[in-house]
C-alpha distance (Angstrom), angle and dihedral (degrees) to the residues before:
residue distance angle dihedral
X1 . . .
X2 3.78 . .
X3 3.81 97.7 .
X4 3.72 130.8 48.8
X5 3.82 91.9 -117.2
X6 3.81 92.7 61.8
X7 3.73 94.2 53.5
X8 3.82 98.4 62.9
X9 3.83 90.3 44.6
X10 3.81 89.9 50.8
X11 3.86 89.9 49.7
X12 3.81 92.3 46.9
X13 3.86 92.2 52.6
X14 3.85 90.6 45.0
X15 3.80 86.8 52.6
X16 3.77 92.7 49.0
X17 3.81 91.9 48.9
X18 3.84 89.8 49.0
X19 3.83 89.7 52.8
X20 3.82 92.9 47.3
X21 3.82 90.8 49.8
X22 3.76 92.8 49.5
X23 3.78 91.6 46.0
X24 3.85 92.2 48.5
X25 3.75 94.7 47.8
X26 3.80 100.1 46.7
X27 3.78 92.5 35.6
X28 3.80 92.5 53.2
X29 3.86 89.7 46.3
X30 3.78 91.6 52.6
X31 3.81 92.2 45.9
X32 3.88 91.0 49.0
X33 3.80 89.7 50.4
X34 3.76 89.8 53.7
X35 3.70 98.3 -118.9
X36 3.79 112.9 165.1
X37 3.82 108.8 -102.9
X38 3.75 84.6 2.5
X39 3.77 98.4 156.9
X40 3.84 92.0 50.6
X41 3.79 96.7 42.5
X42 3.81 94.6 40.2
X43 3.77 93.8 48.2
X44 3.82 91.3 50.7
X45 3.84 90.6 47.9
X46 3.81 92.6 44.0
X47 3.73 94.3 50.0
X48 3.80 90.6 46.6
X49 3.78 92.4 50.0
X50 3.80 96.2 50.9
X51 3.79 90.1 44.9
X52 3.81 93.9 63.4
X53 3.80 112.2 107.5
X54 3.86 110.1 -106.7
X55 3.82 94.2 -176.9
X56 3.81 130.4 30.3
X57 3.82 90.6 -110.8
X58 3.78 94.6 52.5
X59 3.80 115.3 100.2
X60 3.80 124.3 -161.2
X61 3.79 112.8 -99.5
X62 3.79 122.6 -117.7
X63 3.73 131.4 -157.8
X64 3.80 118.4 -123.4
X65 3.78 110.7 -109.7
X66 3.82 92.6 -117.1
X67 3.82 90.4 54.6
X68 3.91 90.9 50.1
X69 3.79 89.9 50.3
X70 3.80 91.9 47.7
X71 3.83 88.5 52.9
X72 3.79 92.1 50.0
X73 3.82 89.4 49.7
X74 3.81 88.8 53.5
X75 3.80 92.5 49.9
X76 3.78 90.3 48.3
X77 3.80 90.5 48.6
X78 3.83 92.8 51.1
X79 3.82 91.2 46.8
X80 3.81 93.2 46.3
X81 3.82 92.8 52.8
X82 3.81 88.8 62.6
X83 3.85 92.5 52.4
X84 3.79 112.0 100.3
X85 3.74 137.5 165.6
X86 3.80 89.3 -105.5
X87 3.80 91.0 54.9
X88 3.80 91.1 50.9
X89 3.81 92.2 49.4
X90 3.73 93.1 49.3
X91 3.81 89.6 48.3
X92 3.84 90.1 53.7
X93 3.79 89.8 55.2
X94 3.77 91.2 63.2
X95 3.78 97.7 36.3
X96 3.78 100.0 118.9
X97 3.86 96.5 52.9
X98 3.81 89.3 45.1
X99 3.83 92.2 52.2
X100 3.79 89.6 48.9
X101 3.83 91.8 49.5
X102 3.81 90.6 49.6
X103 3.79 92.3 50.4
X104 3.82 90.8 50.9
X105 3.80 90.1 45.3
X106 3.81 89.8 49.5
X107 3.83 91.9 54.0
X108 3.83 91.1 47.5
X109 3.81 90.8 48.3
X110 3.87 91.5 52.0
X111 3.82 88.6 53.0
X112 3.80 91.0 49.5
X113 3.80 92.6 47.0
X114 3.82 90.4 51.1
X115 3.79 90.2 48.4
X116 3.80 93.4 50.3
X117 3.76 93.2 47.7
X118 3.78 99.1 43.0
X119 3.78 103.5 35.8
X120 3.81 102.7 28.0
X121 3.77 99.5 30.3
X122 3.83 94.4 -126.9
X123 3.78 114.6 165.9
X124 3.88 116.4 -108.7
X125 3.81 96.2 -110.7
X126 3.83 91.8 52.8
X127 3.79 93.4 43.7
X128 3.87 92.4 50.6
X129 3.79 92.8 46.1
X130 3.80 93.8 50.0
X131 3.81 90.0 64.8
X132 3.77 98.6 32.5
X133 3.80 109.8 124.4
X134 3.74 112.5 -125.6
X135 3.75 143.9 83.3
X136 3.77 122.1 -49.1
X137 3.78 93.4 -114.8
X138 3.82 94.2 51.7
X139 3.81 94.5 45.9
X140 3.85 90.5 45.6
X141 3.77 92.2 51.9
X142 3.81 90.0 48.2
X143 3.82 89.8 49.9
X144 3.75 91.3 53.2
X145 3.81 92.7 47.0
X146 3.86 93.5 47.6
X147 3.83 94.5 45.0
X148 3.84 92.8 -117.5
X149 3.83 122.7 155.7
X150 3.77 98.5 -86.7
X151 3.77 94.4 -164.8
X152 3.80 93.1 57.1
X153 3.79 92.2 45.7
X154 3.82 93.5 49.5
X155 3.81 93.8 44.1
X156 3.82 93.8 52.0
X157 3.80 91.4 45.8
X158 3.76 92.4 47.7
X159 3.84 91.2 50.2
X160 3.81 90.4 47.6
X161 3.84 92.3 50.0
X162 3.84 94.0 45.3
X163 3.86 90.4 47.0
X164 3.80 90.3 50.7
X165 3.78 94.2 47.2
X166 3.78 101.1 39.1
X167 3.81 102.1 30.8
X168 3.80 113.4 21.5
X169 3.82 98.8 35.2
X170 3.81 95.8 53.1
X171 3.76 90.1 47.7
X172 3.82 93.1 49.0
X173 3.81 90.3 47.3
X174 3.80 90.8 50.5
X175 3.80 93.3 47.9
X176 3.84 95.8 43.6
X177 3.87 95.7 42.7
């Protein structure tokens, strides 16, 4: 820590370690409690909680771009391992209803984007990313890269996920059982 250049690097790595610790603790807790997608939701919530400034001098930590990209590669790798020929064949069997559902969802998303931009004055990048299908980690990384309001994007995605898991899923299980 002799030079000024070492100090910011030290602070950046300290911030990254703080984020990883928060993510690991809350993610593990959610997973232990059996919350659906607990590790993913808990790690996002944990990292967000420890990244809040406790003192006026404290600045939120940021991940270096290379580290974010490495994380996305790891997520893609884990997802790709589960992709098999059988899963592709079974997906092809339901292709028409899936395409219809995506078209309906696309129309609903356009309405929601328009509402966010016109009524709530949300910038276009944030509005689009709030309704972008995909995992929380991928959409979060895109939001950071595009300069969108990360808090808004994460909040809407979390609400959508919780609504799906705690409202829609139990209804579907009841109807289909």
